[in-house]
N, C-alpha and C positions, 0 to 999 in steps of 0.2 A: 216464627214458626214455634208458638209455644215456648218460649223461653223467658227465664227472668231476664227484666228489663233494667228497671232501677229501684234503688232502696234508700228509703229515708230511715236514719236512725236516731232515735231520739234519747241522748245520754244524760241519766239523771234529771230529766225534766217530766215535767207535768203536762198534758195534753187536754185541752178542754174540747176542741172542736175540728172536725176537719171537711173543707169544702174541697172539691175536686169537680172540674167540666173537661168533657173529652167525647169525641166524636171517633167512630168506627164506620165504615164503608162496607157495602157488600158487593160482590162479585159474582159473575155466573157459576162458578163452581167452588167459591171460598169467601171467606169474609174475613174483616179485621176483627180483633177482640182484646179485651183489656181485662186480665184479672187482678183484682184487688184484695191483698192480705193483709191484715192487722193482727199483729202479736200472734200469729199462727191461725188465725181464723179466716177463713175465705168468705168476703161478702157475697152472698147470693144473689142470681138474678129469678126474680120470680115471673116473667114474663113466660107466657105461653110460648113453646117453638124455639125459646131462646137457648142458649148453654147454660147452663145451671150455675157452673163456676165461672162465668164470665161476666162481669157486672155490665161492660159495656160490649153488647153482641152487634156486629155489624150486620147480621141476618136481620135482625130487628129494627135497628137505627136508622140503617139505609143511608149512612153519611150525616144524620141528625145529631146535635147535641145532646148529652145526658149528664146530669148534674148528680155527685154522691153529695149530701150534705148530711152530719151525722155528729151528735152529741157524744164524745168519745170518753169523756173524766178518766183519762189515764193517770193514775197515781204517780207520784215521782218515782223515776227507775230508768230502766233501759227497754225501749220499745222500738218496733220495727212497722215499717210501713212499705208493702213489696207491691211493684206492681212487674206482670208477667204481658208479653206482648204476643199476638200472632200477626203476620204481615204487619201492616204499616197504620195501626191507628195513631191518633192525633191528641196530645195532652195540651188542653188549652190554657188550664189555671189550677193550680196547687195553692190553697190557703188555709194553713194550720195555726188554729189558735194556742198558745204557749200560755199556760197558767204560770207567770213567773213569780208571783207570790210564793206558791206552793214549790217551784223549782229552788228557788234562791234561800228559802229558808229551811234549816235544817230540822227533820223530824226530833220530836222530843219522845222520852221514855220516861217512866216512873219507875224509882226502885219500889219493888212489891215484897223483898224479903225484909226482916226487921232491920239489918245490917247488911249492908254490901263493901267490896274493897276494889279500889280501882288499881289496877295493875299495871305493870310497865309490858309486859307480854301475855298472850293467852293462855296462861296456865297458874295453878295455885302456887306453884314455888317462887314464880316470878316477884321481883320487887314492888311492895306496897307504894304507890305514889299519894294514894291517899287510904289510911286505914279504916275509916268509917265513914260511909254514907248512909243516914238512917233512912228507914222507910218513909216513901213519899216524897223523896226528893227528885228534883228534873234534872235529867241530863239531855244533852243535844247528841243525836246519834250521828255519825261519821259514816259509819262502814257496818252492814249487818252480817251476821253468820260468819264471821271468822274462823276458820279451822283451828282448834287450839288443843288443849288436854282437857280429857273429861274428869270431873271432879269426883270425890265421893263424899259422903255423909260423914257424920261420926261414926256411924255402926260400920263404916267401909263399902257401903252400896252405893254403886254408880249411878249418876243421876242421869236425867233423859237425854243428854246432849253433849256433843263434844264441840259446841259453837259459842262463840264470845261476840259482845258487840263491843267495834270501837267507837268511844264516845269521847265527848269534852265535857269537863266538870270543874268550876273554879279556876278556869284558866289553864286546867292540866289536862292532858291528853292521853289515854290508855285504854283500858279493857275490863270490862265486867261481864261477868258469867251469864249466858243468856236468861236463863231462868229467873234471875233477879231482876229484871226487867219487863216490865211490859210496855211495848211502844204503841202511840196513838194509834186508835183504831184497829188494833190487833188485840182486846181483850175476847174474853171466850164468847160472851155475845154476840160481838159484832162478827166473829168467824162464823158461828153457828148461822147467822142470819144469812151469811155469803154462802154456807154449804146449801140448806134449805132453797135459796133461791136458784143457784146453779142447778140443782138436783130437779126442780121444777122446770127449769128452761131447757133440761136433758130429759124431760120426761121419766125421770126415775123417782121412787119412794124416797121424799125429803127427810121423813124422820129416820128409815133406815140408814140413808147416809150419813146423818147427823150421828146415829148410834155408833156405827162403825168407825168414823174418826174420833169419836169422843172415846172408844175403847182402844183404838190402836195407840193414839197421842196425848190423852187429854185434853185433846183442844189445843195443843202448845205446838205452834207451827215450826219451831227449829227442832223437834225430838228427830235426833238420829240415832238407831239402833246399833249394838255393837258388830253388825255384819252390813251395816251399811243402809238399811232401809231409811227412809229419810221422809221428813212433812207430816202434813196433818193426816195423809192415809198409809204412811209407813210403805211407800212403794220402793222397791229396789229399782236398780238402774234398767235391768231386763223385761221389768214390767213398762217403763217407758218408752223401750223398745217397739214392744208390742203395741202400746196405743198410739204412738208415733205414725206407725206402719200401718194400721187398721183403720186409724181415722184422719190420716193427713196431716197430722199436728206436727209441731216444731217444738216440744216441750223441751228444757233442758235445766230448769229450776226447779226442784223438788221441795225446796224451801221458800220459794215465792209463793204466798199463800192462794193467790188466783190459778197458778198453775198447778198446784198441790191438789186444789179442790176438783178441779176440772179433769186432769188426768187420774185422780181416784176415783169418779164416778164412772168415767168412762171405763176405765180398767174392770170394774164391778161389771159392766156390761159383757166384756169378753169374757169374764168367769163364768157369769148365770147361763150363757148360753148354751154352754157344755151341759145343764142340767135340768134347760127346758122341759116342761110336763112330765120330769121325773119323780116319783114318790119321794116324800122329804125334799122336795126342791130348795127351800130357804135352808134348812141345816145342811145340806149338801154343799150349797153354794157358799156357804158362810165356812164350812171347813175347809173347801177346796182353797179360798181366800188365805186362810190361815194358815193352813198346814202344807199347801202346794196342791195343783190339780192332778198330777201324776198320782197323788197320794189317795185321792176320791174317783172311784169307778160310778159313772154314772148310772150304769144298769143292774149296781148291787145295791142290796138292803143295806143301810147304813145304822149301824149298831153304836150308838152314841158311847157305851161303856167302854168299848174298844179303841177309843181316840185317846190322842195325847191328852195328858192333863191340862195344856196351856191351851188346846183346841177346844176341850169341853168346856173351858171357862169362857173361853171368847164367845162361842155359840150364846151360851146361858147369858151373859152380860150384854151382849148385843141385843138379843131377842128382849131382854128385860129393859133395856134403855129404849129399844123401839117402841115398846108398848107403853111405857111412861110418857113417851113423846107423843103418840098418837091420843091418850088419855086427856096429856095437857092441852092437845089442838081441838079435841072435840068440846073441851069445855069452853075454851076460847072461842070457838066457831070460826076460827081466822086461816087453819090449815086444812086442806083437803087432800086425803091421800089416793093416790092412785096407782096401780102396777103396772108396767111397760109389759106387755105379750105380745107374742107373735114375732119374733126374734128368730131367724134361721139357726138350726143347729149347726154347730161349726162342725166340720169334717176336717181330719188330719190326713192328707191325701201323701201315700209313700209312693216314692218314683222307682223308675228302672234300673239294672245294676250297672256298675261302673268299675273296672279295672283299678285298684289302686295300691296293690302290694306287691313285692316281688321276693321271694324267700327260697333258697336254694337254687336258685335258677329257673324257680317255678311261678309261675303269674297265678293268683289267686283272684278267684269270682267271688265278691259278697254276693249274698241274697239279694235281690230286687229291692227288698224292703229299705236297705241300708244305701240307697243311692244318694241319699242327700246328707249323709254323712261325711265327715271330714276327719282325717287322722290326727290326733294332737300330741302323741307321744308313741314311740314304740322300744322295746328293748328285746334282746336277745337272751335267754335262760335256759338252763337245762332242767326244764321244770321236772321230769320223769327219773334223772340220774343215770341215764344210760349213755351219756358222753356226747350228745347231740343236742344241739339247742331246740327248743320252741321259740315263736315270737310270741311276745306278750305287746297286744296294742290297744290303746285308747282312742274312741272315737265319738264322735259328739254332732249332734244338728243343732245344738242350741244357738248357734250364731246365726243361723236360718230360721227357727222356728222358736226362738226366745222359750217364753214360759211354758210353750206347749212341747217343747224338746228333751232329751236326755243325753246322759253321757254314760257309755257302756267299757267295760275292761274285757277284753275277748282274747282267746288263747287260740293261736293258727297252730293247728296240730303237723306234723309230719307228713301226714298223708294229704295236706292242702284242706280239710275242713276246720270249721272253726268254733270255738267254744265260747257263750258268754259266761264270764264267772261272776261280774255284778254290775247292776245299771241302777241308775236312779234320776231324777228329775230335775238335777242341779248341775252345777259345774263340778268339775273333780278340785279339790281344794290340794290334795295330794294322794300319794299311792305309795306304798313299800314293799320290797319283795324281798324275801330272804327264809331264814328258818328260826324264827324267833323263841320258839319253844325247843329248840335242840333237841328235837326227835329225829332228826333225818328228813324230814319233809317240806317240799316248798310250801310257804305261806305267801300270801299276798292281803295286804290289809290296804283300804282306801276309805277316804272321807269325803263326801260330798255335801254340797251346801252351795246357798242356802235357799230353802224353799217356803214359799208362804210369806205373808207379811210378818208372822212372826220369827223367820228366820231359822227354820228348822233345817239341820244335818245330819247326815247318815253314816255313821261306821260301819264298816264290813270287815269281818277278818275269814279269809276261806283258807283251806288247807288242801294241799293234794291226796287224793286216794287210793292213787293208783289206774283209777278210771276217770275222775272228774275232780273238780274241785268241790269239798263240801264246807258248807258255814260252820265255822266254830263259835262266831259271837257275831252280835249286833246290837246296836244301840241308835234310839232317834230321839234327840232332844233339841230345845232350843239354842241357837248360838253355840253348839258344842265344839268342842275341838280335843284333840287327843294326840298322844306320841308316845313311843314305846321306849322304855328305859329298863335296863340292869339296875334295877333299885338295892338288889342284895348282893350284888357279885357273884350271883349263881350259874351264871352262863344264860338264865333265861329272861327274857327280856319281859316286863309287866306291861300293862296299859294304864297311862294316865290320863285320866277321863275329866274333862272340866265342862259344865254346861248349867244352863238354867233351868229349872222347874219350869215356872212361868214367864213371860217375856215382861222384861222390868223388876224381875224378883231378884233374891240372893244369890250370888254365884255359889255352886257346886261344885266338889271334887270328889272322885271315886277311883279306887285303885283297886286294877282285876288282876289277879294271878292265875298260872297256868297250875292245875293241879293232878298233872298227869293226863286226865281226859277233856279238860275244858277251861276256859277262863272263868273264874269266879270271883267274886267280891271280896276283897279283903278288908274286913271289918265293917263298919256301918255306912261307910262315907260320912265326908265332912264338908262344913261352910268353910267358904273361901271368904 
């Protein structure tokens, strides 16, 4: 009944060829079928009138045997071969050709820094097992991309990743920071070829995909941002959920080169649907990729000068690299560029009303457009200081709509009506309520994040005016964090704000103080 039947798992193995023989019968009102999925990719049935996602279709075979024979050439690693069945098909034979030579021999990596250190644990403070390993030395890779501590360079700027490779060198086993090594087959030229080929296979602009990956990660497959964007295309986990849901994939490892490439290109297809046939299509799509789709309205004119500095640079550099790639391709005559046209515009559908909250024995009904939202948190607080509490709730639909969703902070008034205080197209990182500036009014602060591949967060500070919440302060930057602290012991809390002006740039810190009317920058801001 179209259920998963059996799975072959290849653990740390390399496979050359797969041969399967099976049969399926036809019945008056039904038929036998077998679906074959290899590493998340459904093997299609191209026969006319067949079930396209079922390689063995009883309606076509009518009891006859059909053979699947394909060169897989799967690299050493973890792979899955899945069989799904409808009714009672028969598997006659499965023959899998394992590449024992590749499977049994460890991968090699070359030291690309002038010098590297083999450490006992994956962090800079760990004991050095070998103090100096010179550039060009080869090591055996035991385990890739082990989570560790992110190193910083001599200027205090954090490096591209928090991952280390577990390796063997001169009889000792330890960890070397991932940027110091280049694993066989993972150099920038090989990675670029993989991106170009996969883009062509998926009918995407190969030069553009290569340019995005180059700007995002410098074509380094183990890049990890401070807010969890990973891999060549710097996707966050929520973007992978969108890709898996919309394309029927099972991507789970953003640091796997092939998964990272395919999921990145497929996510680009998701983003660009929103801006199809719109003015400044490319610039809008790139802005949405970097800044977050919730920030770029499809039908509004795009003023590049109003975008964050990081997003402006992202668009400029991607377009430049894209043009360079096309120029090189035209010179060599080896690359042909084609744009994918005709994708259906994505429509976000809002559903009907739901009862979800009780307050002072009253039942409140949210507007119909919030049917797909769920309550994350709720608090009672006397906002207007009249001795009776209002209810502050946080609602979100991100668990359902992923990168198309948003999170809102809402106040339920005593009469049952609700007021949206703040909203943003990312998860809520934290919220704080109180009287931060000690003026007798209720303040609500919230940090949302992190949107787009750059990891933009947004900080809001609202204050009760007697009729509603006024926005006192807001900041949006890359990988930003904030906290409220009374730094000078005057009873008024300052905002300690940390951020990056551009991704992979230098960390900045600013202090904002209350001047009796608004939050103002104290000093000129400092680098950290």
